[in-house]
PyMOL commands that place a pseudoatom at each C-alpha (Angstrom):
pseudoatom trace, name=CA, resn=UNK, resi=1, chain=A, elem=C, hetatm=0, pos=[-0.972, -12.829, -13.809]
pseudoatom trace, name=CA, resn=UNK, resi=2, chain=A, elem=C, hetatm=0, pos=[-0.498, -13.222, -10.104]
pseudoatom trace, name=CA, resn=UNK, resi=3, chain=A, elem=C, hetatm=0, pos=[0.496, -11.340, -6.999]
pseudoatom trace, name=CA, resn=UNK, resi=4, chain=A, elem=C, hetatm=0, pos=[2.182, -12.502, -3.825]
pseudoatom trace, name=CA, resn=UNK, resi=5, chain=A, elem=C, hetatm=0, pos=[1.343, -10.588, -0.676]
pseudoatom trace, name=CA, resn=UNK, resi=6, chain=A, elem=C, hetatm=0, pos=[3.446, -10.578, 2.478]
pseudoatom trace, name=CA, resn=UNK, resi=7, chain=A, elem=C, hetatm=0, pos=[2.160, -8.842, 5.594]
pseudoatom trace, name=CA, resn=UNK, resi=8, chain=A, elem=C, hetatm=0, pos=[3.911, -7.928, 8.819]
pseudoatom trace, name=CA, resn=UNK, resi=9, chain=A, elem=C, hetatm=0, pos=[2.909, -5.910, 11.877]
pseudoatom trace, name=CA, resn=UNK, resi=10, chain=A, elem=C, hetatm=0, pos=[5.315, -3.351, 13.295]
pseudoatom trace, name=CA, resn=UNK, resi=11, chain=A, elem=C, hetatm=0, pos=[3.758, -1.711, 16.356]
pseudoatom trace, name=CA, resn=UNK, resi=12, chain=A, elem=C, hetatm=0, pos=[0.431, -0.328, 15.075]
pseudoatom trace, name=CA, resn=UNK, resi=13, chain=A, elem=C, hetatm=0, pos=[1.445, -0.365, 11.413]
pseudoatom trace, name=CA, resn=UNK, resi=14, chain=A, elem=C, hetatm=0, pos=[0.579, -3.027, 8.844]
pseudoatom trace, name=CA, resn=UNK, resi=15, chain=A, elem=C, hetatm=0, pos=[3.401, -3.465, 6.345]
pseudoatom trace, name=CA, resn=UNK, resi=16, chain=A, elem=C, hetatm=0, pos=[2.224, -4.972, 3.051]
pseudoatom trace, name=CA, resn=UNK, resi=17, chain=A, elem=C, hetatm=0, pos=[4.832, -6.099, 0.527]
pseudoatom trace, name=CA, resn=UNK, resi=18, chain=A, elem=C, hetatm=0, pos=[3.493, -6.860, -2.947]
pseudoatom trace, name=CA, resn=UNK, resi=19, chain=A, elem=C, hetatm=0, pos=[5.269, -8.930, -5.563]
pseudoatom trace, name=CA, resn=UNK, resi=20, chain=A, elem=C, hetatm=0, pos=[4.013, -9.490, -9.091]
pseudoatom trace, name=CA, resn=UNK, resi=21, chain=A, elem=C, hetatm=0, pos=[1.057, -7.828, -10.773]
pseudoatom trace, name=CA, resn=UNK, resi=22, chain=A, elem=C, hetatm=0, pos=[-1.679, -5.777, -9.167]
pseudoatom trace, name=CA, resn=UNK, resi=23, chain=A, elem=C, hetatm=0, pos=[-4.483, -5.751, -11.735]
pseudoatom trace, name=CA, resn=UNK, resi=24, chain=A, elem=C, hetatm=0, pos=[-8.184, -6.535, -12.145]
pseudoatom trace, name=CA, resn=UNK, resi=25, chain=A, elem=C, hetatm=0, pos=[-7.416, -10.221, -11.533]
pseudoatom trace, name=CA, resn=UNK, resi=26, chain=A, elem=C, hetatm=0, pos=[-5.584, -9.708, -8.236]
pseudoatom trace, name=CA, resn=UNK, resi=27, chain=A, elem=C, hetatm=0, pos=[-6.744, -6.399, -6.695]
pseudoatom trace, name=CA, resn=UNK, resi=28, chain=A, elem=C, hetatm=0, pos=[-9.805, -7.888, -5.004]
pseudoatom trace, name=CA, resn=UNK, resi=29, chain=A, elem=C, hetatm=0, pos=[-7.785, -10.624, -3.278]
pseudoatom trace, name=CA, resn=UNK, resi=30, chain=A, elem=C, hetatm=0, pos=[-5.231, -8.068, -2.027]
pseudoatom trace, name=CA, resn=UNK, resi=31, chain=A, elem=C, hetatm=0, pos=[-8.046, -5.784, -0.819]
pseudoatom trace, name=CA, resn=UNK, resi=32, chain=A, elem=C, hetatm=0, pos=[-9.675, -8.659, 1.081]
pseudoatom trace, name=CA, resn=UNK, resi=33, chain=A, elem=C, hetatm=0, pos=[-6.443, -9.663, 2.829]
pseudoatom trace, name=CA, resn=UNK, resi=34, chain=A, elem=C, hetatm=0, pos=[-5.653, -6.103, 3.874]
pseudoatom trace, name=CA, resn=UNK, resi=35, chain=A, elem=C, hetatm=0, pos=[-9.239, -5.516, 5.035]
pseudoatom trace, name=CA, resn=UNK, resi=36, chain=A, elem=C, hetatm=0, pos=[-9.112, -8.685, 7.131]
pseudoatom trace, name=CA, resn=UNK, resi=37, chain=A, elem=C, hetatm=0, pos=[-6.124, -7.262, 9.019]
pseudoatom trace, name=CA, resn=UNK, resi=38, chain=A, elem=C, hetatm=0, pos=[-7.604, -3.773, 9.327]
pseudoatom trace, name=CA, resn=UNK, resi=39, chain=A, elem=C, hetatm=0, pos=[-10.853, -5.197, 10.698]
pseudoatom trace, name=CA, resn=UNK, resi=40, chain=A, elem=C, hetatm=0, pos=[-8.988, -6.709, 13.658]
pseudoatom trace, name=CA, resn=UNK, resi=41, chain=A, elem=C, hetatm=0, pos=[-8.826, -3.196, 15.083]
pseudoatom trace, name=CA, resn=UNK, resi=42, chain=A, elem=C, hetatm=0, pos=[-5.129, -3.189, 15.995]
pseudoatom trace, name=CA, resn=UNK, resi=43, chain=A, elem=C, hetatm=0, pos=[-3.825, -1.337, 12.932]
pseudoatom trace, name=CA, resn=UNK, resi=44, chain=A, elem=C, hetatm=0, pos=[-3.715, 2.445, 12.666]
pseudoatom trace, name=CA, resn=UNK, resi=45, chain=A, elem=C, hetatm=0, pos=[-1.243, 2.859, 9.820]
pseudoatom trace, name=CA, resn=UNK, resi=46, chain=A, elem=C, hetatm=0, pos=[-0.563, 1.140, 6.515]
pseudoatom trace, name=CA, resn=UNK, resi=47, chain=A, elem=C, hetatm=0, pos=[2.680, 0.930, 4.568]
pseudoatom trace, name=CA, resn=UNK, resi=48, chain=A, elem=C, hetatm=0, pos=[2.708, -0.476, 1.043]
pseudoatom trace, name=CA, resn=UNK, resi=49, chain=A, elem=C, hetatm=0, pos=[6.106, -1.646, -0.136]
pseudoatom trace, name=CA, resn=UNK, resi=50, chain=A, elem=C, hetatm=0, pos=[5.955, -1.937, -3.943]
pseudoatom trace, name=CA, resn=UNK, resi=51, chain=A, elem=C, hetatm=0, pos=[9.595, -2.829, -4.548]
pseudoatom trace, name=CA, resn=UNK, resi=52, chain=A, elem=C, hetatm=0, pos=[8.739, -6.097, -6.286]
pseudoatom trace, name=CA, resn=UNK, resi=53, chain=A, elem=C, hetatm=0, pos=[5.504, -4.984, -7.938]
pseudoatom trace, name=CA, resn=UNK, resi=54, chain=A, elem=C, hetatm=0, pos=[6.078, -5.307, -11.686]
pseudoatom trace, name=CA, resn=UNK, resi=55, chain=A, elem=C, hetatm=0, pos=[2.730, -4.113, -13.055]
pseudoatom trace, name=CA, resn=UNK, resi=56, chain=A, elem=C, hetatm=0, pos=[-0.298, -2.164, -11.885]
pseudoatom trace, name=CA, resn=UNK, resi=57, chain=A, elem=C, hetatm=0, pos=[-3.449, -1.038, -13.657]
pseudoatom trace, name=CA, resn=UNK, resi=58, chain=A, elem=C, hetatm=0, pos=[-6.393, 1.174, -12.668]
pseudoatom trace, name=CA, resn=UNK, resi=59, chain=A, elem=C, hetatm=0, pos=[-7.841, -1.621, -10.508]
pseudoatom trace, name=CA, resn=UNK, resi=60, chain=A, elem=C, hetatm=0, pos=[-4.657, -1.518, -8.424]
pseudoatom trace, name=CA, resn=UNK, resi=61, chain=A, elem=C, hetatm=0, pos=[-4.929, 2.255, -8.118]
pseudoatom trace, name=CA, resn=UNK, resi=62, chain=A, elem=C, hetatm=0, pos=[-8.523, 1.885, -6.993]
pseudoatom trace, name=CA, resn=UNK, resi=63, chain=A, elem=C, hetatm=0, pos=[-7.601, -0.703, -4.407]
pseudoatom trace, name=CA, resn=UNK, resi=64, chain=A, elem=C, hetatm=0, pos=[-4.840, 1.550, -3.021]
pseudoatom trace, name=CA, resn=UNK, resi=65, chain=A, elem=C, hetatm=0, pos=[-7.141, 4.572, -2.922]
pseudoatom trace, name=CA, resn=UNK, resi=66, chain=A, elem=C, hetatm=0, pos=[-9.789, 2.535, -1.116]
pseudoatom trace, name=CA, resn=UNK, resi=67, chain=A, elem=C, hetatm=0, pos=[-7.288, 1.439, 1.558]
pseudoatom trace, name=CA, resn=UNK, resi=68, chain=A, elem=C, hetatm=0, pos=[-6.194, 5.062, 1.938]
pseudoatom trace, name=CA, resn=UNK, resi=69, chain=A, elem=C, hetatm=0, pos=[-9.813, 6.078, 2.616]
pseudoatom trace, name=CA, resn=UNK, resi=70, chain=A, elem=C, hetatm=0, pos=[-10.216, 3.221, 5.108]
pseudoatom trace, name=CA, resn=UNK, resi=71, chain=A, elem=C, hetatm=0, pos=[-7.023, 4.187, 6.975]
pseudoatom trace, name=CA, resn=UNK, resi=72, chain=A, elem=C, hetatm=0, pos=[-8.183, 7.812, 7.100]
pseudoatom trace, name=CA, resn=UNK, resi=73, chain=A, elem=C, hetatm=0, pos=[-11.476, 6.664, 8.655]
pseudoatom trace, name=CA, resn=UNK, resi=74, chain=A, elem=C, hetatm=0, pos=[-9.406, 4.858, 11.298]
pseudoatom trace, name=CA, resn=UNK, resi=75, chain=A, elem=C, hetatm=0, pos=[-7.568, 8.160, 11.964]
pseudoatom trace, name=CA, resn=UNK, resi=76, chain=A, elem=C, hetatm=0, pos=[-4.332, 6.602, 10.707]
pseudoatom trace, name=CA, resn=UNK, resi=77, chain=A, elem=C, hetatm=0, pos=[-1.716, 7.354, 8.081]
pseudoatom trace, name=CA, resn=UNK, resi=78, chain=A, elem=C, hetatm=0, pos=[-0.653, 5.541, 4.922]
pseudoatom trace, name=CA, resn=UNK, resi=79, chain=A, elem=C, hetatm=0, pos=[2.639, 5.608, 3.035]
pseudoatom trace, name=CA, resn=UNK, resi=80, chain=A, elem=C, hetatm=0, pos=[4.120, 3.929, -0.002]
pseudoatom trace, name=CA, resn=UNK, resi=81, chain=A, elem=C, hetatm=0, pos=[7.739, 3.005, -0.550]
pseudoatom trace, name=CA, resn=UNK, resi=82, chain=A, elem=C, hetatm=0, pos=[10.122, 1.463, -3.079]
pseudoatom trace, name=CA, resn=UNK, resi=83, chain=A, elem=C, hetatm=0, pos=[8.092, 2.318, -6.180]
pseudoatom trace, name=CA, resn=UNK, resi=84, chain=A, elem=C, hetatm=0, pos=[9.531, 1.214, -9.524]
pseudoatom trace, name=CA, resn=UNK, resi=85, chain=A, elem=C, hetatm=0, pos=[9.774, 3.915, -12.233]
pseudoatom trace, name=CA, resn=UNK, resi=86, chain=A, elem=C, hetatm=0, pos=[6.989, 2.463, -14.430]
pseudoatom trace, name=CA, resn=UNK, resi=87, chain=A, elem=C, hetatm=0, pos=[4.566, 2.310, -11.488]
pseudoatom trace, name=CA, resn=UNK, resi=88, chain=A, elem=C, hetatm=0, pos=[5.767, 5.675, -10.167]
pseudoatom trace, name=CA, resn=UNK, resi=89, chain=A, elem=C, hetatm=0, pos=[4.614, 7.182, -13.467]
pseudoatom trace, name=CA, resn=UNK, resi=90, chain=A, elem=C, hetatm=0, pos=[1.108, 5.719, -12.988]
pseudoatom trace, name=CA, resn=UNK, resi=91, chain=A, elem=C, hetatm=0, pos=[0.915, 7.277, -9.515]
pseudoatom trace, name=CA, resn=UNK, resi=92, chain=A, elem=C, hetatm=0, pos=[2.090, 10.607, -10.910]
pseudoatom trace, name=CA, resn=UNK, resi=93, chain=A, elem=C, hetatm=0, pos=[-0.453, 10.622, -13.720]
pseudoatom trace, name=CA, resn=UNK, resi=94, chain=A, elem=C, hetatm=0, pos=[-3.277, 9.636, -11.385]
pseudoatom trace, name=CA, resn=UNK, resi=95, chain=A, elem=C, hetatm=0, pos=[-2.505, 12.398, -8.890]
pseudoatom trace, name=CA, resn=UNK, resi=96, chain=A, elem=C, hetatm=0, pos=[-2.279, 9.889, -6.032]
pseudoatom trace, name=CA, resn=UNK, resi=97, chain=A, elem=C, hetatm=0, pos=[0.951, 11.470, -4.796]
pseudoatom trace, name=CA, resn=UNK, resi=98, chain=A, elem=C, hetatm=0, pos=[-1.060, 14.560, -3.877]
pseudoatom trace, name=CA, resn=UNK, resi=99, chain=A, elem=C, hetatm=0, pos=[-2.602, 12.586, -1.017]
pseudoatom trace, name=CA, resn=UNK, resi=100, chain=A, elem=C, hetatm=0, pos=[-0.044, 9.822, -0.378]
pseudoatom trace, name=CA, resn=UNK, resi=101, chain=A, elem=C, hetatm=0, pos=[3.581, 10.133, 0.680]
pseudoatom trace, name=CA, resn=UNK, resi=102, chain=A, elem=C, hetatm=0, pos=[6.158, 8.077, -1.146]
pseudoatom trace, name=CA, resn=UNK, resi=103, chain=A, elem=C, hetatm=0, pos=[9.567, 7.090, 0.254]
pseudoatom trace, name=CA, resn=UNK, resi=104, chain=A, elem=C, hetatm=0, pos=[12.682, 5.532, -1.224]
pseudoatom trace, name=CA, resn=UNK, resi=105, chain=A, elem=C, hetatm=0, pos=[12.872, 2.763, 1.358]
pseudoatom trace, name=CA, resn=UNK, resi=106, chain=A, elem=C, hetatm=0, pos=[10.913, 1.054, 4.095]
pseudoatom trace, name=CA, resn=UNK, resi=107, chain=A, elem=C, hetatm=0, pos=[12.916, 2.588, 6.947]
pseudoatom trace, name=CA, resn=UNK, resi=108, chain=A, elem=C, hetatm=0, pos=[12.110, 6.155, 5.852]
pseudoatom trace, name=CA, resn=UNK, resi=109, chain=A, elem=C, hetatm=0, pos=[8.451, 5.246, 5.358]
pseudoatom trace, name=CA, resn=UNK, resi=110, chain=A, elem=C, hetatm=0, pos=[8.211, 3.649, 8.808]
pseudoatom trace, name=CA, resn=UNK, resi=111, chain=A, elem=C, hetatm=0, pos=[9.857, 6.719, 10.359]
pseudoatom trace, name=CA, resn=UNK, resi=112, chain=A, elem=C, hetatm=0, pos=[7.249, 8.915, 8.688]
pseudoatom trace, name=CA, resn=UNK, resi=113, chain=A, elem=C, hetatm=0, pos=[4.543, 6.784, 10.310]
pseudoatom trace, name=CA, resn=UNK, resi=114, chain=A, elem=C, hetatm=0, pos=[6.210, 7.115, 13.719]
pseudoatom trace, name=CA, resn=UNK, resi=115, chain=A, elem=C, hetatm=0, pos=[7.251, 3.480, 13.911]
pseudoatom trace, name=CA, resn=UNK, resi=116, chain=A, elem=C, hetatm=0, pos=[11.022, 3.352, 13.493]
for i in range(1, 116): cmd.bond("trace and resi %d" % i, "trace and resi %d" % (i + 1))
show_as sticks, trace
zoom trace
């Protein structure tokens, strides 16, 4: 079980692309890497691209919810894009879509954050 994380800055938005599995083994590492970038003070918004995420459990949901709360404290916005059907179902069941916007692709998500 592993996850690969790719991060990129686009204006004041941190784009995080996850590949692999986001579970109790990997969530803490992903959280730490995102927090390190957020703590620099140059990020207002966060975009999670989950196109290549193949598995996620409740630890992954918790990590995402925690980043949402952090972004809200920074007066920013957070979006998610490119969610696979199996992971989409987890978001639906958890009710996370009630607070987070989901987009079909990265361009739409960036536009929603005022970047594109």
